[in-house]
C-alpha positions as CSV (number, residue, x, y, z in Angstrom):
1,M,-4.2,-8.0,16.1
2,I,-4.3,-8.3,12.5
3,I,-7.1,-6.0,11.0
4,I,-7.9,-6.0,7.0
5,P,-9.5,-2.9,5.6
6,A,-11.7,-4.2,2.7
7,R,-13.2,-1.3,1.0
8,L,-15.7,-2.1,-2.2
9,A,-15.1,1.1,-4.0
10,S,-11.6,0.0,-5.9
11,T,-10.9,2.3,-9.0
12,R,-8.3,-0.3,-10.6
13,F,-10.2,-3.4,-9.9
14,P,-14.2,-2.7,-8.4
15,N,-15.2,-5.1,-5.8
16,K,-12.0,-7.0,-6.2
17,I,-12.2,-8.2,-2.8
18,L,-15.2,-10.5,-3.8
19,T,-13.3,-11.7,-6.4
20,D,-13.0,-15.6,-6.0
21,I,-10.2,-17.4,-4.9
22,L,-9.9,-20.8,-5.2
23,G,-13.5,-21.0,-4.2
24,L,-13.9,-18.3,-1.6
25,P,-13.8,-14.1,-1.8
26,M,-10.4,-12.8,-1.9
27,V,-10.7,-10.9,1.7
28,I,-12.1,-14.3,3.4
29,R,-9.1,-16.1,1.4
30,T,-6.7,-13.3,2.9
31,A,-8.0,-13.8,6.4
32,K,-7.6,-17.4,5.8
33,A,-4.2,-17.2,5.2
34,V,-3.1,-15.9,8.6
35,E,-5.7,-18.1,10.6
36,G,-4.2,-18.8,14.3
37,L,-1.6,-16.2,14.2
38,D,-3.7,-13.6,16.1
39,E,-6.8,-12.4,16.3
40,I,-8.3,-11.1,12.9
41,V,-11.0,-8.6,11.8
42,I,-12.3,-7.0,8.8
43,A,-12.4,-3.8,8.8
44,T,-15.1,-2.8,6.0
45,D,-17.5,-0.1,4.6
46,S,-19.9,-2.4,3.1
47,D,-22.9,-4.8,4.7
48,E,-22.2,-7.2,2.4
49,V,-18.5,-8.1,3.3
50,I,-20.0,-8.0,6.9
51,Q,-22.2,-10.7,5.8
52,I,-19.7,-12.8,3.8
53,A,-17.3,-12.4,7.3
54,Q,-20.4,-13.5,9.6
55,K,-20.8,-16.2,7.3
56,H,-17.5,-18.0,7.4
57,D,-16.9,-16.8,11.2
58,I,-15.0,-13.9,11.0
59,R,-14.9,-11.1,13.1
60,A,-15.9,-7.6,11.4
61,V,-16.2,-4.1,12.0
62,L,-18.8,-1.6,10.0
63,T,-16.5,1.6,9.2
64,S,-17.0,4.9,7.6
65,K,-17.2,5.4,3.9
66,S,-15.3,8.3,3.5
67,H,-11.8,7.0,4.6
68,Q,-8.9,7.7,2.4
69,S,-6.9,4.9,3.2
70,G,-6.7,1.3,5.0
71,T,-4.8,2.7,7.8
72,D,-7.5,5.2,8.5
73,R,-10.0,2.7,8.2
74,I,-8.1,0.2,10.5
75,N,-7.5,3.2,13.4
76,E,-11.6,3.6,13.4
77,A,-12.0,-0.2,14.1
78,A,-9.2,-0.3,16.6
79,Q,-10.6,2.7,18.8
80,K,-14.3,0.8,18.1
81,L,-12.5,-2.5,19.2
82,S,-11.0,-0.4,22.5
83,L,-7.5,-1.5,22.1
84,K,-4.9,-1.2,24.6
85,E,-2.3,1.6,23.6
86,D,0.7,-0.9,23.4
87,E,-1.3,-3.7,21.5
88,I,0.1,-4.4,18.4
89,V,-1.8,-4.0,15.2
90,I,-1.0,-5.2,11.7
91,N,-2.5,-4.0,8.9
92,M,-2.5,-6.2,6.1
93,Q,-4.3,-5.7,2.6
94,A,-7.4,-7.6,1.9
95,D,-5.7,-8.4,-1.8
96,E,-3.0,-10.5,-0.4
97,P,-4.9,-13.8,-0.1
98,F,-1.4,-15.9,-0.7
99,I,0.7,-14.0,2.0
100,E,3.0,-16.5,3.8
101,K,2.4,-16.8,7.6
102,E,6.2,-16.2,8.1
103,V,5.9,-13.1,6.8
104,I,3.1,-12.0,9.1
105,L,5.8,-14.0,12.3
106,T,8.5,-11.9,10.8
107,L,6.7,-8.8,10.7
108,K,5.3,-9.4,14.4
109,K,8.4,-9.8,16.0
110,K,10.1,-6.7,14.6
111,L,7.3,-4.6,16.2
112,E,7.4,-6.5,19.7
113,E,11.4,-5.6,19.8
114,L,10.5,-2.3,18.8
115,R,7.6,-1.9,21.1
116,E,10.2,-2.1,24.2
117,K,12.7,0.8,22.9
118,D,10.6,3.2,21.0
119,E,7.5,5.3,21.6
120,W,6.9,5.5,18.2
121,V,6.4,1.7,16.5
122,M,5.6,1.5,12.4
123,A,7.2,-1.0,10.7
124,S,6.6,-2.8,7.2
125,C,8.5,-5.7,5.0
126,Y,10.5,-5.8,1.8
127,K,11.6,-8.2,-0.5
128,K,14.1,-8.2,-3.4
129,I,12.4,-8.1,-7.0
130,S,14.1,-7.7,-10.7
131,K,14.7,-4.6,-12.8
132,S,12.1,-5.8,-14.4
133,E,9.7,-6.0,-11.6
134,A,10.9,-2.5,-10.7
135,L,9.2,-0.9,-13.7
136,D,5.6,-2.3,-13.1
137,P,4.0,0.8,-11.4
138,N,2.0,-2.1,-9.5
139,I,4.6,-3.1,-7.7
140,V,5.8,-0.2,-4.9
141,K,9.5,0.6,-4.4
142,V,11.4,1.6,-1.4
143,V,14.9,2.8,-0.7
144,L,16.4,2.6,2.6
145,D,18.9,4.1,5.0
146,Q,21.7,2.4,7.0
147,N,19.3,1.2,9.7
148,Q,16.9,-0.2,7.6
149,N,14.6,2.5,7.7
150,A,12.5,3.9,4.8
151,L,13.9,7.0,2.9
152,Y,10.8,6.7,-0.1
153,F,8.5,4.5,-1.7
154,S,7.3,4.6,-5.2
155,R,5.8,3.3,-8.0
156,C,8.6,4.5,-10.2
157,P,11.7,2.2,-10.1
158,I,13.9,3.7,-7.5
159,P,17.0,4.2,-6.8
160,Y,17.2,5.7,-10.4
161,D,19.9,3.8,-12.5
162,R,21.5,6.3,-14.0
163,E,24.6,4.3,-15.4
164,N,22.9,1.2,-15.9
165,T,24.9,-0.6,-12.9
166,Q,23.5,-3.4,-11.2
167,S,21.5,-1.7,-8.8
168,E,19.1,-4.1,-6.5
169,Y,15.6,-3.0,-6.5
170,F,13.1,-3.7,-3.3
171,G,9.6,-4.3,-3.5
172,H,7.3,-3.4,-0.9
173,L,4.9,-6.0,0.9
174,G,1.2,-4.3,1.6
175,L,1.8,-4.9,5.5
176,Y,2.2,-2.2,8.1
177,G,2.3,-2.8,11.2
178,F,1.9,-0.3,14.6
179,T,1.5,-0.2,18.2
180,S,-2.4,1.1,18.6
181,A,-0.9,4.1,20.3
182,S,1.4,4.9,16.9
183,L,-1.5,3.9,15.1
184,R,-3.5,6.8,16.2
185,T,-0.9,8.9,16.1
186,F,-0.7,8.5,12.6
187,C,-4.3,9.4,11.7
188,T,-4.2,12.8,13.5
189,Y,-1.8,14.0,10.3
190,P,-3.3,15.3,7.5
191,T,-3.3,13.6,4.0
192,A,0.5,14.5,2.7
193,P,0.9,15.7,-0.5
194,I,3.2,13.2,-1.7
195,E,0.5,10.7,-0.5
196,Q,-2.0,11.9,-3.0
197,I,0.4,12.0,-5.9
198,E,1.8,8.7,-5.6
199,K,-1.3,7.4,-4.0
200,L,0.8,5.4,-1.4
201,E,-0.5,6.1,2.3
202,Q,2.9,5.5,4.3
203,L,4.2,8.5,2.1
204,R,2.2,10.4,5.1
205,A,4.5,8.7,8.2
206,L,7.8,9.6,6.3
207,Y,6.4,13.4,5.5
208,F,5.7,14.2,9.1
209,G,9.2,13.0,9.9
210,K,8.2,9.5,11.4
211,T,9.9,6.4,10.7
212,I,8.9,3.1,8.9
213,N,11.5,0.2,9.9
214,M,11.7,-1.9,7.0
215,I,12.5,-5.4,7.7
216,E,13.7,-7.8,4.8
217,V,11.3,-11.3,4.2
218,K,10.9,-14.1,1.5
219,S,7.5,-13.7,-0.4
220,K,6.3,-14.9,-3.5
221,S,2.8,-13.1,-2.4
222,F,1.8,-9.9,-4.3
223,G,-0.9,-7.7,-4.2
224,I,-3.7,-7.9,-6.5
225,D,-4.6,-4.6,-8.1
226,T,-5.8,-5.4,-11.6
227,P,-7.6,-8.3,-13.2
228,E,-4.0,-9.3,-15.1
229,D,-2.7,-9.6,-11.4
230,L,-5.4,-11.8,-10.4
231,E,-5.1,-14.2,-13.7
232,K,-1.5,-14.1,-12.7
233,A,-1.4,-15.3,-9.2
234,L,-4.3,-18.2,-9.8
235,K,-1.7,-19.4,-12.2
236,T,1.3,-19.2,-9.7
237,F,-0.5,-20.7,-6.5
238,S,-3.2,-22.8,-8.1
239,A,-0.2,-25.2,-8.7
240,V,1.0,-24.6,-5.6
């Protein structure tokens, strides 16, 4: 199941999930981007979003306004939907209206593989980015270990290129996959200090010693965090 957390109270870009994206509200355009890959549910704290989802024949679940992260929000939705322990749940951010279907399918395949051998299942995606992109705090960076597990995520350019070598930088895509059981476990942990500092919910898993398996993908998509991102996205994808 693909669950899209959708809250209105974005600090950097208020009500961004309702912003028009080529004729549709952003959250609806995001859901339509992955239509047909799995069951799709929007998890929201807004009656307005519920009504908009219903208008476009997309299932939606009303959740608490108190959640500190999208993952906590989709966990409430998963519990309300009574998902099985081993059901795969993909947390797809509402501000990724141009995500490619191939990215979702690649993540889903990896989650199915992990589910067969591990009790804890959490995975996400990354792509190679330029050094100039790595300097953008709105693009989250990730460094990996030899097993393609995340070591750390940051808004800063990591690894720090002390001697100005030709370091590679990896940009994190706003997707997370779990089993329903692992999702619930994640949400039993309190908010981690590093999560609060960076404002990156995935750091909670690392702080409490859990692995996040990372899959490299090719993608032109990016999260729309600011009005400037929106302008860039419309210029980039309206011509496609």
